[in-house]
C-alpha positions as CSV (number, residue, x, y, z in Angstrom):
1,M,9.7,-10.3,-13.4
2,K,8.2,-7.6,-11.2
3,L,10.3,-4.9,-9.6
4,I,9.8,-3.2,-6.2
5,L,12.0,-0.4,-5.1
6,I,12.4,0.0,-1.3
7,T,13.3,3.4,0.2
8,P,16.6,3.6,2.1
9,E,16.3,3.3,5.9
10,I,17.9,6.8,6.3
11,F,17.0,9.8,4.2
12,H,18.9,10.0,0.9
13,K,19.7,13.5,-0.6
14,D,18.4,12.4,-4.0
15,E,15.5,10.3,-2.7
16,N,12.5,12.2,-4.2
17,S,14.3,12.5,-7.6
18,I,15.1,8.8,-7.7
19,L,11.5,7.8,-6.6
20,E,10.1,10.0,-9.3
21,K,12.4,8.4,-11.9
22,A,11.3,5.0,-10.6
23,L,7.7,6.0,-11.4
24,E,8.7,7.2,-14.8
25,I,10.5,3.9,-15.8
26,G,7.6,1.9,-14.5
27,V,8.6,0.0,-11.3
28,D,5.7,-2.1,-10.2
29,R,5.6,-0.8,-6.6
30,I,7.6,1.3,-4.1
31,H,7.9,0.4,-0.5
32,V,8.2,3.3,2.0
33,R,10.3,1.8,4.8
34,K,11.9,4.0,7.4
35,P,12.4,1.7,10.5
36,N,14.3,4.3,12.6
37,C,11.9,7.2,11.8
38,N,9.4,8.4,14.5
39,H,5.8,9.0,13.7
40,N,6.0,12.8,13.2
41,T,9.2,12.7,11.0
42,L,7.7,10.0,8.8
43,Y,4.4,12.0,8.5
44,K,6.3,15.1,7.3
45,Y,8.4,12.9,4.9
46,I,5.2,11.4,3.4
47,D,3.5,14.7,3.2
48,N,6.3,15.9,0.9
49,L,6.0,12.9,-1.5
50,S,4.0,13.4,-4.7
51,D,0.6,11.8,-4.9
52,G,1.9,9.6,-7.7
53,I,4.6,8.1,-5.5
54,I,2.1,7.5,-2.6
55,R,-0.5,5.9,-4.9
56,K,2.2,3.5,-6.2
57,S,3.5,2.7,-2.7
58,S,3.1,0.4,0.3
59,L,3.8,1.7,3.7
60,H,5.6,-0.1,6.6
61,Y,4.9,0.4,10.3
62,Y,2.2,3.1,10.8
63,K,-1.3,2.0,10.1
64,D,-2.8,5.4,10.9
65,I,-0.6,7.2,8.4
66,F,-1.5,4.5,5.8
67,M,-5.2,5.1,6.4
68,E,-4.8,8.9,6.0
69,F,-2.9,8.9,2.8
70,N,-3.6,7.3,-0.6
71,F,-1.2,4.4,-0.2
72,S,-2.1,1.3,-2.2
73,G,-0.6,-1.2,0.2
74,F,0.6,-2.0,3.7
75,H,3.5,-4.1,4.7
76,F,3.3,-6.2,7.9
77,S,6.6,-6.7,9.6
78,V,7.6,-10.1,11.1
79,T,6.2,-9.0,14.5
80,Q,2.9,-7.6,12.9
81,K,2.1,-10.7,10.8
82,E,-0.2,-12.2,13.4
83,Y,-2.5,-9.2,13.2
84,F,-3.4,-9.6,9.5
85,P,-5.9,-8.7,8.1
86,N,-6.5,-5.7,10.3
87,V,-6.3,-3.3,7.4
88,E,-9.6,-2.4,5.9
89,K,-8.6,-0.1,3.0
90,K,-10.2,-0.9,-0.3
91,N,-8.0,-2.3,-3.1
92,S,-4.9,-2.4,-0.9
93,K,-2.1,-4.9,-1.5
94,I,-1.0,-6.6,1.7
95,S,2.6,-7.9,2.1
96,T,4.9,-9.4,4.6
97,S,8.4,-10.8,4.8
98,F,9.8,-14.3,5.2
99,H,13.3,-15.3,6.4
100,S,13.1,-19.1,6.1
101,M,11.5,-21.7,3.8
102,G,9.5,-23.0,6.8
103,E,7.8,-19.6,7.1
104,V,7.0,-19.5,3.3
105,L,5.5,-23.0,3.3
106,G,3.8,-22.8,6.6
107,F,2.1,-19.4,6.7
108,K,-1.6,-19.5,6.1
109,N,-2.8,-15.8,5.9
110,N,-3.9,-14.4,2.6
111,F,-1.2,-11.9,1.8
112,D,-0.9,-10.7,-1.8
113,Y,2.9,-11.1,-1.8
114,A,5.9,-11.4,0.4
115,F,9.7,-10.7,0.4
116,C,12.1,-13.6,1.0
117,S,15.4,-12.4,2.5
118,P,18.2,-12.4,2.4
119,V,18.6,-14.2,-0.9
120,F,22.2,-13.0,-1.4
121,P,24.6,-11.1,0.9
122,S,23.1,-7.7,1.5
123,I,24.5,-4.6,-0.2
124,S,23.0,-2.2,2.4
125,K,23.4,-4.2,5.6
126,Q,26.9,-5.4,6.7
127,D,27.1,-9.1,7.6
128,H,23.5,-9.8,6.6
129,E,23.9,-13.0,4.6
130,P,21.6,-16.0,3.8
131,D,21.9,-19.1,6.0
132,F,20.8,-21.3,3.1
133,E,20.2,-21.1,-0.7
134,W,16.7,-19.8,-1.4
135,N,15.0,-21.9,-4.1
136,I,11.2,-21.8,-4.4
137,K,10.8,-23.2,-7.9
138,G,7.9,-25.5,-8.0
139,K,6.7,-24.7,-4.5
140,Q,2.9,-24.0,-4.1
141,T,2.6,-20.9,-2.0
142,G,-0.5,-19.1,-3.3
143,I,1.2,-15.7,-3.2
144,E,3.8,-13.9,-5.2
145,L,7.3,-14.1,-3.7
146,Y,10.0,-11.5,-4.2
147,A,13.7,-12.0,-3.7
148,L,15.3,-9.4,-1.5
149,G,18.9,-8.9,-0.3
150,G,21.9,-8.3,-2.4
151,I,20.0,-7.9,-5.6
152,D,21.5,-5.9,-8.4
153,H,21.2,-6.2,-12.2
154,S,23.7,-9.1,-12.3
155,K,21.4,-11.3,-10.1
156,I,18.0,-10.9,-11.7
157,E,18.3,-14.0,-13.9
158,R,19.3,-16.2,-10.9
159,C,16.3,-15.0,-9.0
160,K,14.1,-16.0,-11.9
161,E,15.8,-19.4,-12.1
162,R,15.1,-20.0,-8.4
163,G,11.3,-19.4,-8.9
164,F,10.8,-15.9,-7.7
165,D,8.0,-13.7,-9.2
166,G,10.0,-10.5,-8.7
167,V,12.7,-8.7,-6.9
168,G,13.0,-6.0,-4.3
169,I,15.9,-3.7,-4.5
170,L,17.5,-1.4,-2.1
171,G,21.3,-1.1,-1.8
172,A,21.9,-1.5,-5.5
173,V,20.2,1.8,-6.1
174,W,20.7,3.8,-2.9
175,N,24.4,2.9,-2.2
176,K,25.7,4.4,-5.5
177,N,27.9,7.5,-5.4
178,T,25.8,9.7,-7.7
179,I,22.2,10.1,-8.7
180,G,23.2,9.2,-12.2
181,E,24.7,5.9,-11.1
182,S,21.6,5.1,-9.1
183,I,19.2,5.8,-12.0
184,E,21.5,3.9,-14.4
185,E,21.3,0.8,-12.1
186,L,17.5,1.1,-11.7
187,I,17.0,1.3,-15.5
188,K,19.3,-1.8,-16.0
189,I,17.3,-3.7,-13.4
190,K,14.0,-2.7,-14.9
191,R,15.1,-3.7,-18.4
192,I,16.3,-7.1,-17.3
193,C,13.1,-7.7,-15.2
194,E,11.0,-7.0,-18.4
195,E,13.1,-9.5,-20.3
196,M,12.4,-12.1,-17.7
197,Y,8.6,-12.1,-18.2
């Protein structure tokens, strides 16, 4: 299975170190998602990321920042989906998010992949739980689908059984008490994802 690491919504003291470690262990992609960040603050944050992180990342929200830096993908939020494919950057991966099976099966635009959430009760968002059990096994969607929400190393196999191509992780890494615990969880998840191929 493929693995995407999503940045925490608020800045984390060990964020750059964990992102660099994610590159080192070979995560498939990073998503830079800072929903409460204004344009200038986000620009400064990205300007301090290594080129390696940026080239392995998709950006959420700001198309002009995406165009200026060497991001390899752009994520359209639920409210932006209708504007696809208004990103003209060569070799970019375009993604979105789905929150129901109806969205997954009914959406026609040619995204490269999408997150389906929440699949399990969220680790990082209180009271964010699924209304139904996600199971996409055997469904013909034409794009890669990633499980998101409540994913830690103990749930990877269940995601594979439900037909997902990969997982997006957030709270399992960023909500740990120490950088060592965060990196240990990231390594466990990566190892299990590799075993699921």
